[in-house]
DOKOL-766931 format. One record per residue (C-alpha): x, y, z. Coordinates in steps of 0.1 Angstrom, whole numbers, padded with zeros to 4 digits, always signed. Layout:
// DOKOL-766931
XYZ/...
This chain:
// DOKOL-766931
+0440+0335+0194/+0467+0335+0167/+0507+0351+0161/+0512+0345+0127/+0554+0353+0132/+0571+0341+0166/+0581+0365+0191/+0611+0371+0175/+0596+0382+0143/+0612+0357+0125/+0599+0326+0139/+0568+0303+0126/+0538+0311+0134/+0516+0298+0163/+0482+0299+0176/+0473+0294+0210/+0443+0281+0230/+0432+0291+0265/+0406+0278+0284/+0386+0298+0312/+0387+0278+0344/+0388+0284+0383/+0383+0317+0374/+0420+0322+0354/+0426+0317+0317/+0446+0287+0313/+0469+0280+0281/+0461+0244+0273/+0472+0240+0238/+0498+0255+0211/+0487+0248+0177/+0517+0250+0151/+0517+0239+0109/+0526+0202+0106/+0557+0217+0093/+0566+0252+0108/+0589+0272+0087/+0603+0306+0100/+0583+0336+0090/+0553+0320+0075/+0520+0334+0083/+0499+0305+0102/+0481+0321+0127/+0472+0353+0104/+0433+0348+0107/+0419+0322+0135/+0386+0310+0146/+0372+0291+0171/+0335+0273+0185/+0331+0246+0207/+0348+0217+0188/+0365+0233+0158/+0390+0255+0150/+0402+0274+0121/+0440+0285+0115/+0451+0303+0084/+0485+0307+0063/+0482+0334+0039/+0513+0325+0023/+0513+0291+0025/+0532+0280-0005/+0531+0242-0018/+0561+0225-0014/+0578+0221-0047/+0556+0243-0063/+0571+0278-0077/+0552+0310-0076/+0532+0330-0060/+0523+0321-0019/+0487+0304-0023/+0473+0304+0010/+0458+0277+0028/+0434+0269+0061/+0445+0244+0091/+0414+0225+0107/+0418+0214+0143/+0394+0194+0159/+0390+0189+0197/+0394+0155+0207/+0386+0148+0249/+0410+0175+0258/+0432+0177+0227/+0429+0197+0198/+0440+0175+0165/+0446+0184+0131/+0421+0169+0109/+0419+0190+0078/+0433+0212+0052/+0415+0239+0028/+0438+0245-0002/+0431+0276-0019/+0412+0264-0050/+0427+0297-0074/+0460+0294-0084/+0459+0332-0097/+0444+0347-0061/+0462+0349-0036/+0458+0359+0005/+0437+0331+0008/+0424+0329+0048/+0428+0365+0048/+0393+0368+0062/+0379+0336+0079/+0344+0334+0093/+0319+0302+0101/+0284+0295+0110/+0273+0258+0115/+0288+0240+0092/+0299+0265+0066/+0329+0279+0065/+0338+0312+0046/+0374+0324+0030/+0378+0356+0018/+0413+0365-0003/+0415+0401-0017/+0447+0398-0041/+0460+0382-0068/+0474+0387-0106/+0438+0385-0120/+0405+0395-0118/+0380+0394-0103/+0384+0385-0067/+0366+0355-0054/+0351+0343-0022/+0349+0307-0013/+0321+0288+0012/+0329+0254+0022/+0308+0229+0038/+0322+0209+0071/+0324+0173+0065/+0302+0150+0088/+0331+0129+0101/+0364+0150+0110/+0391+0134+0088/+0370+0138+0052/+0376+0167+0030/+0357+0199+0031/+0334+0205+0003/+0335+0237-0019/+0299+0248-0024/+0301+0282-0032/+0326+0307-0055/+0310+0340-0050/+0328+0369-0070/+0318+0406-0075/+0293+0414-0102/+0301+0446-0112/+0330+0470-0121/+0346+0492-0115/+0336+0480-0079/+0345+0450-0064/+0385+0459-0054/+0396+0439-0024/+0365+0421-0028/+0367+0391+0000/+0392+0416+0027/+0366+0408+0052/+0336+0385+0052/+0308+0375+0080/+0282+0349+0079/+0257+0338+0100/+0225+0311+0089/+0215+0321+0056/+0231+0352+0051/+0263+0362+0045/+0282+0395+0038/+0314+0408+0022/+0332+0440+0022/+0354+0452-0009/+0369+0484+0006/+0388+0493-0025/+0420+0508-0009/+0438+0519-0041/+0408+0545-0053/+0403+0519-0082/+0367+0526-0083/+0343+0528-0052/+0340+0505-0020/+0311+0482-0015/+0294+0455+0007/+0279+0428-0005/+0246+0411+0009/+0241+0370+0002/+0212+0350+0010/+0210+0312+0005/+0179+0299-0008/+0159+0268+0010/+0179+0250-0023/+0210+0258-0008/+0225+0282-0038/+0236+0318-0026/+0226+0351-0045/+0235+0386-0043/+0205+0396-0026/+0217+0436-0022/+0250+0457-0029/+0256+0489-0011/+0284+0514-0027/+0302+0541-0005/+0322+0575-0015/+0357+0568-0033/+0388+0566-0006/+0364+0561+0022/+0376+0524+0026/+0341+0513+0036/+0341+0475+0041/+0373+0470+0058/+0354+0453+0085/+0318+0440+0082/+0297+0417+0108/+0264+0402+0112/+0243+0387+0136/+0207+0378+0133/+0190+0407+0115/+0215+0431+0122/+0250+0442+0100/+0279+0463+0106/+0302+0478+0080/+0332+0496+0087/+0357+0520+0074/+0390+0520+0089/+0395+0560+0083/+0369+0573+0107/+0342+0577+0076/+0318+0559+0097/+0304+0525+0107/+0273+0518+0091/+0244+0496+0110/+0219+0477+0088/+0190+0461+0100/+0170+0435+0077/+0135+0441+0067/+0107+0419+0051/+0123+0440+0017/+0159+0447+0022/+0189+0456+0048/+0181+0489+0058/+0209+0517+0072/+0195+0526+0104/+0228+0544+0118/+0259+0554+0110/+0287+0557+0140/+0315+0580+0138/+0344+0587+0165/+0329+0604+0197/+0361+0615+0201/+0369+0632+0172/+0405+0618+0171/+0417+0600+0136/+0425+0564+0153/+0412+0546+0126/+0379+0543+0144/+0364+0515+0129/+0397+0492+0122/+0375+0464+0141/+0342+0454+0151/+0322+0429+0164/+0287+0427+0175/+0258+0403+0190/+0228+0411+0201/+0231+0435+0225/+0269+0447+0225/+0289+0465+0197/+0324+0470+0202/+0349+0494+0176/+0384+0494+0180/+0407+0526+0167/+0441+0508+0170/+0457+0544+0160/+0441+0562+0188/+0465+0584+0207/+0457+0603+0241/+0473+0615+0274/+0476+0596+0304/+0491+0614+0334/+0501+0644+0311/+0526+0621+0289/+0512+0615+0251/+0506+0581+0241/+0507+0576+0205/+0484+0545+0187/+0478+0533+0223/+0445+0524+0209/+0409+0525+0224/+0378+0504+0221/+0343+0517+0221/+0315+0496+0237/+0280+0505+0219/+0249+0489+0233/+0214+0486+0220/+0186+0512+0235/+0151+0516+0215/+0167+0501+0182/+0199+0525+0182/+0235+0518+0191/+0247+0542+0225/+0279+0547+0235/+0281+0532+0266/+0318+0526+0277/+0355+0531+0264/+0385+0503+0269/+0420+0511+0267/+0448+0488+0277/+0459+0490+0314/+0492+0512+0318/+0491+0519+0280/+0522+0523+0259/+0527+0538+0227/+0522+0516+0200/+0504+0494+0217/+0475+0493+0192/+0451+0482+0213/+0423+0473+0198/+0433+0462+0162/+0409+0429+0167/+0377+0429+0189/+0356+0397+0192/+0325+0395+0214/+0307+0364+0228/+0277+0357+0210/+0256+0340+0243/+0272+0369+0269/+0288+0404+0263/+0321+0390+0272/+0347+0399+0248/+0384+0400+0237/+0407+0429+0223/+0442+0421+0210/+0472+0445+0212/+0498+0432+0187/+0525+0461+0194/+0522+0460+0233/+0556+0442+0249/+0551+0410+0271/+0573+0396+0292/+0606+0417+0287/+0598+0411+0247/+0588+0437+0224/+0562+0441+0202/+0550+0405+0215/+0515+0414+0217/+0488+0406+0245/+0454+0397+0246/+0427+0415+0271/+0396+0396+0282/+0364+0413+0296/+0354+0377+0311/+0327+0377+0335/+0310+0341+0342/+0275+0343+0321/+0248+0322+0326/+0240+0306+0294/+0207+0309+0279/+0178+0285+0291/+0144+0277+0290/+0114+0283+0279/+0106+0255+0306/+0074+0236+0306/+0059+0237+0339/+0055+0197+0343/+0089+0190+0328/+0117+0174+0350/+0144+0195+0366/+0176+0204+0343/+0209+0220+0352/+0215+0251+0346/+0250+0260+0327/+0272+0290+0331/+0306+0298+0313/+0327+0291+0341/+0320+0262+0366/+0323+0264+0410/+0300+0291+0417/+0267+0291+0433/+0233+0293+0421/+0204+0311+0440/+0169+0319+0430/+0132+0305+0430/+0136+0268+0415/+0169+0265+0422/+0169+0228+0443/+0208+0225+0445/+0226+0256+0442/+0259+0241+0438/+0249+0224+0402/+0223+0248+0393/+0192+0221+0394/+0165+0241+0383/+0129+0224+0386/+0101+0238+0372/+0076+0222+0385/+0084+0238+0416/+0077+0269+0410/+0051+0269+0381/+0045+0292+0352/+0060+0325+0354/+0092+0345+0351/+0118+0340+0376/+0152+0355+0382/+0182+0334+0390/+0219+0345+0401/+0252+0328+0396/+0278+0342+0417/+0316+0331+0416/+0346+0345+0438/+0377+0337+0417/+0411+0357+0413/+0402+0379+0443/+0369+0390+0427/+0336+0380+0431/+0315+0380+0397/+0279+0377+0393/+0253+0373+0368/+0215+0372+0365/+0190+0355+0339/+0157+0355+0338/+0141+0321+0334/+0106+0316+0319/+0085+0290+0329/+0056+0284+0305/+0020+0262+0313/+0016+0231+0297/-0009+0229+0275/-0038+0207+0289/-0075+0209+0276/-0102+0201+0304/-0116+0168+0300/-0154+0172+0308/-0178+0148+0330/-0203+0140+0304/-0229+0114+0299/-0228+0087+0278/-0231+0108+0242/-0253+0094+0217/-0271+0097+0184/-0306+0094+0201/-0299+0132+0212/-0285+0164+0197/-0264+0173+0224/-0241+0205+0229/-0207+0206+0245/-0183+0234+0251/-0151+0223+0255/-0122+0245+0268/-0081+0244+0279/-0064+0254+0307/-0053+0284+0284/-0076+0301+0268/-0074+0318+0231/-0069+0290+0210/-0087+0271+0185/-0104+0238+0180/-0105+0217+0154/-0120+0184+0142/-0154+0164+0130/-0186+0181+0152/-0170+0216+0162/-0192+0240+0150/-0178+0270+0165/-0136+0265+0168/-0133+0296+0190/-0161+0291+0215/-0155+0251+0214/-0188+0242+0206/-0188+0205+0198/-0225+0188+0181/-0230+0149+0184/-0253+0156+0152/-0224+0173+0135/-0201+0148+0144/-0219+0119+0141/-0215+0081+0155/-0181+0072+0163/-0146+0082+0183/-0139+0118+0174/-0103+0131+0181/-0103+0170+0184/-0073+0194+0183/-0070+0226+0204/-0042+0245+0187/-0024+0275+0206/-0005+0302+0186/+0025+0320+0202/+0043+0316+0234/+0016+0311+0258/+0021+0274+0263/+0053+0252+0261/+0033+0229+0240/+0013+0240+0208/-0015+0215+0208/-0035+0192+0229/-0060+0163+0218/-0094+0152+0234/-0113+0124+0223/-0150+0120+0227/-0172+0092+0216/-0208+0094+0199/-0228+0063+0201/-0250+0052+0174/-0287+0047+0177/-0309+0024+0156/-0347+0035+0147/-0370+0002+0144/-0404+0007+0131/-0421-0014+0153/-0456-0019+0131/-0457-0045+0106/-0462-0042+0065/-0500-0034+0066/-0525-0044+0039/-0558-0022+0041/-0589-0022+0022/-0609+0006+0040/-0601+0041+0031/-0615+0055+0063/-0591+0035+0086/-0568+0059+0111/-0544+0043+0131/-0508+0052+0149/-0476+0037+0143/-0452+0033+0166/-0409+0029+0167/-0380+0026+0186/-0372+0046+0205/-0394+0070+0204/-0387+0110+0197/-0388+0110+0158/-0407+0122+0131/-0430+0104+0108/-0431+0110+0069/-0454+0099+0039/-0482+0103+0025/-0515+0097+0046/-0492+0110+0079/-0519+0131+0100/-0497+0139+0127/-0457+0135+0122/-0446+0134+0160/-0473+0110+0171/-0474+0089+0138/-0511+0093+0130/-0518+0074+0100/-0551+0079+0076/-0560+0057+0052/-0584+0080+0037/-0552+0107+0035/-0530+0088+0016/-0554+0073-0006/-0552+0038-0026/-0517+0022-0033/-0485+0017-0023/-0468+0038+0005/-0434+0040+0020/-0442+0058+0056/-0402+0068+0069/-0394+0074+0104/-0366+0095+0112/-0344+0100+0144/-0320+0126+0152/-0303+0155+0130/-0270+0159+0111/-0244+0129+0108/-0264+0113+0135/-0297+0109+0115/-0310+0071+0115/-0342+0061+0097/-0364+0032+0093/-0393+0027+0069/-0428+0005+0068/-0453-0002+0037/-0489+0004+0036/-0506-0010+0006/-0545+0004+0007/-0564-0016-0022/-0597-0002-0037/-0625-0025-0028/-0654-0024-0057/-0688-0008-0045/-0712-0032-0038/-0744-0038-0055/-0775-0040-0033/-0811-0049-0040/-0833-0037-0041/-0819-0006-0046/-0828+0022-0025/-0841+0041-0009/-0862+0016+0011/-0889+0026+0027/-0909+0005+0056/-0946+0014+0059/-0958+0018+0094/-0961-0010+0110/-0937-0028+0089/-0907-0041+0112/-0882-0051+0087/-0870-0052+0053/-0843-0079+0035/-0813-0058+0018/-0791-0080-0002/-0754-0079-0023/-0758-0083-0055/-0750-0121-0067/-0730-0104-0092/-0705-0092-0070/-0671-0114-0069/-0669-0143-0048/-0634-0137-0032/-0645-0099-0018/-0656-0103+0016/-0681-0072+0027/-0690-0056+0065/-0722-0043+0070/-0718-0008+0090/-0735+0019+0100/-0735+0047+0076/-0712+0077+0089/-0721+0107+0092/-0706+0143+0093/-0690+0133+0122/-0689+0098+0131/-0673+0073+0108/-0689+0042+0098/-0689+0013+0125/-0697-0023+0119/-0729-0040+0130/-0731-0067+0151/-0731-0097+0130/-0766-0108+0121/-0774-0144+0118/-0793-0137+0082/-0778-0103+0062/-0804-0083+0068/-0808-0043+0068/-0829-0032+0096/-0845+0001+0095/-0862+0014+0131/-0893+0039+0129/-0902+0065+0155/-0937+0060+0169/-0951+0095+0177/-0980+0103+0193/-1000+0107+0160/-0991+0074+0147/-0953+0065+0124/-0930+0092+0122/-0907+0100+0092/-0887+0069+0081/-0855+0072+0098/-0822+0073+0074/-0801+0043+0071/-0781+0040+0108/
């Protein structure tokens, strides 16, 4: 906390660093300017996070440089248990003064406002924290009001979180209208004005601003409303305006602070009766909590034993990780010193956010804002250290508690910890997958609702895998799950589809007879035959007569899709010249004639070999005759009861 002047009102300013330990706040260190000067404003504004403290001196003047006070910000870094000055941010402008009157920090970004100057416009500067403490801070943006007559006292209040920045311009002197400026940082790191809100003249709106996540607060210090905004897809939308619930004129809105669930509004000049005694400017702080998207008043705070002029609520801050808060009362007497000021802390040890955890994750140590307490609840395996074992409890939500006895009080905080299932695909027991058989496998995982992807997946939702669609090889299949149903978003499974080779067992054929029918063979079986002359694709029956003369490529195919393999064989069918017989038919034998000789004409080519067959009839193909000793054509006659019957045809 800061004290811009000493307790004597003339001494140099200081900043005090306290640490909460053993149930008490202990002063750890007092910070001062390197060259303290009586009446300086070191400590006019302060900011602190885990390892960085910023202290503003709004009237800082460079030694030997006459003129108006420019202002500066001192940077301190925690090194072990000691805070050491590691940086100094000087007002980059010689015309604008009050530098450091407003301070805000988010991550490595520091916003400094200074709403006064000899020229217009006013400005707000954004600095980037260096990677090493002793390196200089970098000025990355200078923001100015874009419209006149708006923008008077621009930079009187600032707030930043992540890529959103808010600047208040309350316009105390009624030079125009008060306004609030909403900025957004692009992925390229450029801050641009995304929205400007203008308020009624003399309302002093923008006196204080605050931002947390998608929520923003713009307050007025003269009871004309504390406005609550929520970030939508298109803009910052005004959701609610709060007024002093006690209908007083105590400068409701002089200070504001918010996190995701608590909003504090200070009214430092509020007056009230205590045991019949009027307390003027004692001050109050109003605590609001979010219910169904709106802020509801839950409690009022006043200083214990309030006195006139306490100014309780002139400054408030709320912890972003818990609902603990601090309130200043700069007009309060302390240890016999008038107007020395006091700060009041509403502090209960809080469990720091933890989880969600994976069910198969190793044990972790839970943390609280104060040490020395006892932990209890499901999954707690060590009450002193807060050791929580997700594997012991498995998936689910569990309430754990932290209890601390300190300062005569017992504090207790609870938190809900989520343990999510570790996403695992089911490893099915499958026979060896082969391209020889088109197999459909249904895949699954321990958490439903995801999508399968990868080669061979025919239905991502159902997890259907087809060997024919995948083809031979090793296939890595991915199961992806959106949302927070499991602690990991995906898992993989590897399936191997073995290749197969089709091989035709029948050799290349050279055929001369057009009436030849035979069966082709291939390995492995189960495929289909294709090509001219194939009578049955499954059996592989081939007919030379159906194919006709010529060169025929017969193809054997096995499997489907990416798994399909094939082999081929060639069948050559050559047409023979028709034999010329002598004597030419018809050849008739008279009754009693036993035989006649049938010869092939001498003109037949000598290279041609003939085979004598019985002539085919309508149902029986030609069959080879037993090879006679001499080539002759035998005819038989059937003898009837009346002698020779009619001649038979050629057999």
